[in-house]
N, C-alpha and C positions, 0 to 999 in steps of 0.2 A: 503494499500501499505504499506509495506514492503522492503524498498530501501536493495539490497546489501545485505542481508542477515549476520546474523550473524558471518558467515566468511569473508565477502567483510568489513564489519564494522571492522573489529579488524585489517586485514591487513592493513585498510588507519590507522590507529589508531599504529599499528605499527612503519608506514612509518612515523607518525606526531611523535612520540615518539624519535625516531632517530634526527630528526631535530631541534628540541629545543635550543633554547639556553641558557645557565645558568640562567640566571631568569628568565625563563617560566617554569624552571624545577622547580627553589625554588618556586614558584609561584604555579604551580599544586600541589606540594607536599605538599605545605599547604593546600590545598585546597582538596583534595585527602586522605587525611590522608592514605597514604600508597596504596594506591590502583591502579590500571596502568589505563591508556586511553584505551587500549584495553578490559578489562574488561567494564570499562563506557561507552562505544560508542556505545552498543543496549540498554541502559536503557531506549531512549525514545522509543524504540518499544516494551519494555517489559511492561512498562505500560500504554499502549494503552488500553486494556481490559478493564482497570479499567474503570467503567461507568463514573467517576466523571473527568476523565481526556482523553474522546473520546472528549472534546475541541479541543484539541489539535493535533487532527486527519489532518488538514488543512495547518500547519504548516512546513509539509513535502514535499510539491510538490506547484508548479504553473503550472496554464494552461496558456498557449499562442499562440494562433493558428497562424497556415501558413499565414504572411502577417502580422501579428502583432507585435507589442513588449508590454515590460513589461507596458507602460504607456501608450497604447493605447487599449490593451485589458482590459476589464471589470475585475477591482479586485474583488474578491470575500470579502465580508464583514464581514466574520468567520476567514480572515487572509489569510497568504500565507507564502511560505522558503522566501523570500527575505524580508522582513516586518518581519519575525518572526529573522533573522538572526542579523537583526541590534541593533531590541532588544536584544537581548541576550548578542552582544558583549557592549551594552553601559550596559548590567547588570554587564558585568566584568569588565568592568573599571572604574565603580562608587568603589569609595574607602568607600563611607554613605553606602552601602550595606552589611550586613552582612553577616557571612563567610558562613552559609549554602543557602541563596540565591546566592552566587557566584558560588559556586560549584553545586547545579542545575541548574543553568544556563549554567554552564560548560559542563555539563551531555547532556543537550540538542544540544547546540553550536557547540561541536565537532560530535554529529550525523548528524545534520540536513546540515551542511557543506560536510561531507560526501555524505548524501541526494542527493544535486544538481548536485551532478557530476554523476548520474544515468541519462542519456536518456531521459529514459518515466518519470521524474519526473518533468522535465518541458515539460509536454503535451499538446496533443491535447484536447480540451473539449467535444468535440466531442465523442470519446470514452474512455475519463479519464482516461487520460493518457497509452494504452491500457487495459485497466481492461475492457473493453467493446468485445476486440477482441480475439475469440474463436482461438488457436491453438493447435496442436496436437504436443507433444516432449518428445521424448525418452518414447514414446510407451501410454502418457497419455494427457489425456485433459486437458485441463489449460487457464489460459490468457497470452496475448502475455507479459502486465503488470509481471505476475510472472516468466516467463523466464528470464529476465533481472532485477529481484528481486530476485536473486541468484542461479534458475536453470542451469545458463549458467554455472557457479562457479563449478557444480556439480560433473565436472570431475578435477578438481582441490585437485588430493591426499597428496599435498605435507604439509599443516599444515601452519595456517597464518603467523609464522614468518619467515618460511623458503620463503616461497612468497613473503614477505615483501622487507625480506633483498635480494632479488635477483632483485627486482625491483628498489629497493636504488639503488644496485650496477651499474647495468643499465643505471638508469637516472642523476645518478649524475651531467655529463656534464652538463645536461639541468635544472639542480634545479632552480639557480636563474633566469631564462626566465620563464619558465613555470609558478612560484608561483608570479608574477607578476598579478595585472589585482584585480577585485571586483565582489561583489557578483554580479552586473549586466551582468559583461561578462561571469563569468564563466557560467550563466543561456543562453543567449545568444549562447555559447559552444554548451551546452548539445542541447537546441533546433536544431541545426543545425545536431549533430550528430546524432538525434533522427531519421533522416530519415533513418539510414543502419537497423532499428530495422524493418523497414515494406518493406524488401526487401527478398526473397524468394529466394535460390539457389537448382535450379537444382527439384525444387517441380513439381508438375503436372500442373500448372499452365504456369509455364515456360517449360514445354516439350509443350504442346498446344501450346503456340505459338513457339515454334521452338527456345528458346531462354533457354541461361544459366541461369539465372535471373528475376524475372518480380516482379514488386511492388505489393503489397495486404494493406487490411486494408484502402481503401479509406473513408473516413469520408460517403458518398452518402451510404456506403451499411454499415453499420455498426447499424442500426435499422432491417435488413434482416437476419432474422433469421432462416429463409430457407437454406441461404448460408452455402457452405459446411465450413466444420473446416479446417483452413490453417494446412496444415503438415512440419513442418519445418525438412530438413534433418542435417545427420552429417555434413556436410558442412555452415552450418548458424550458425553451434557451432567453427567450425575452422576459419570462416573470425571472429567472431565478438567475440569469448574470447581475442584477444589481443586490443582489445578497449574497453573492461571490465578492462582488465589489465592497460592499459595506463592510464583512468578515478581513477581509485583507486589508481593509482600512484599520479596523477596532488592530490587529492582528500587528500592524506597524506601528499605532500609535501605543499600545498595551507594554510591548517590548522594549520602546523607549521609555516607558515608565518604573522599567522594574532594574532595566540598566541603570536608569537615574538612580532610582534608589538605592541599588547594590554598589555603586561606586562613588556614593554619599558621604558614605562612612554611618547613615542612619540603623539605627539598630531594628531586631524583626519587630514584626506589630504580633499584640496579643493574638490577632488571629492566625498569621504565620507559624508563630508558636506552639501554638495548639495543632497544627497542621503535623506537624512536625511530631509531636510527642503524640498524635496518634496513630502517625506512622511507624514506627519504632524504628529500628537502629538496623533493620537488611541494607541499607539503601550500599552502602562498601561494599558487600556480597554480590548486588546482583548487578550494581550499575559500575562502580569500581572497575570490579573486575574484568568485567567485558569490556570498557572503555583503558584498561590498560594495555588490552591487546592490541588497540588501536596506533601504528607506528607509518600510519603513511602521510605523514606531512614532516617536513623539517621544518628546524626552526633555528 
């Protein structure tokens, strides 16, 4: 599952770069050695084909079924995106960590915080975040997850820097309000928004029901391999592309807000400390040991 694709991650990262504080900008310049956030924002996907780093696959998502919460859902023993972000944030805050360790944590952190805003990366376990839902989109058979992981952005021809500038301009008045929150808040938001992914507009099923739109992909149908492939219309793109842009903007300004906080030296909030207390001490075993295998970039 490769959330947003290269273009989407670079849009979010360009928005982040524009919203950084001077302290965060200086810290990132020291850690990245001249590379841009946009360039490193896709690193965590680029290394996933490395057999030594397949342990990092579960760090990109979390499954929370309808009616469940992060705490009530049975959590994966292989890790998830919420606990992964907490671990990576703590590495960035750790002044005793080496420059390389913190630079590696940054590459994953920027990427995963953007992933959290892709609604199907807070997915249903029955269809693995839409991976098991077969659809036909722009004349090609694919998965619902793949549509949201970048295919919706295929019609965006302006280049990531132009899209980022436009989103920053249109959202400036709301940045302070939208950048507030925690990883759990943003996961809950994605969970609510994922309902939009399972609505087809003016499709055959909608016409049969004499309606403009109907839901598809019920968990009860996931194992029905004889079920027809759901065709998604142009209206599906028209209705959901604005949501994709909104989520990329949110990912960008929220990543900036978190990096500004991390590199300001401000202590953790009560909510942040409580999240760590409930998660426990398993982060080093799951995330630290996996990232220790990553020797893929020089510093």
